[in-house]
C-alpha positions in Angstrom: -9.2 1.5 22.9 -7.9 -1.1 20.4 -11.3 -1.3 18.8 -11.1 2.3 17.8 -8.1 1.6 15.7 -8.8 -1.9 14.4 -11.1 -0.8 11.7 -8.7 1.9 10.5 -5.8 -0.6 10.5 -7.9 -3.1 8.5 -8.8 -0.5 5.9 -5.2 0.6 5.6 -4.2 -3.1 5.1 -6.7 -3.4 2.3 -5.4 -0.2 0.7 -1.9 -1.5 0.9 -3.0 -4.7 -0.8 -4.8 -2.7 -3.5 -1.7 -0.7 -4.2 0.3 -3.9 -4.5 -2.3 -5.4 -6.9 -2.1 -2.2 -9.0 1.7 -2.5 -9.1 1.4 -6.1 -10.3 -1.1 -5.1 -13.0 1.3 -2.3 -14.2 4.1 -4.8 -14.2 2.1 -7.1 -16.4 1.3 -4.2 -18.7 5.0 -3.2 -18.9 5.9 -6.8 -20.0 3.5 -6.5 -22.9 4.8 -3.1 -23.7 1.6 -1.2 -22.8 3.0 0.8 -19.9 5.2 3.8 -20.3 7.5 5.0 -17.5 6.8 1.8 -15.5 10.0 2.2 -13.4 9.0 5.7 -12.2 5.4 4.6 -11.5 6.6 1.5 -9.7 8.8 3.5 -7.3 5.9 5.9 -6.6 3.5 3.0 -5.9 6.1 1.4 -3.6 6.5 4.7 -1.7 2.7 5.0 -1.4 2.4 1.4 -0.1 5.2 1.9 2.4 3.5 5.0 3.7 0.2 3.3 4.1 1.9 0.4 5.9 3.7 2.8 8.2 0.4 4.5 9.1 -1.0 1.1 10.0 2.0 0.2 12.1 1.8 3.6 13.9 -1.8 2.9 14.8 -0.9 -0.6 16.1 1.8 1.0 18.3 -0.8 3.4 19.9 -2.6 0.3 21.2 0.5 -0.5 23.2 0.7 2.8 25.0 
């Protein structure tokens, strides 16, 4: 059954990394003064990334059942 979830977990990991990359890009923009409301956006991106990571972890746990 692990094969059923492996691809989903891998895709979620990629999405998590993409969100982190987006956060870093926004941070760079905020340093140059090009990003408004960076703090609020950063919190939302962090929440989204944690949710994606939680989903991946839940799928990993299914493999242990």
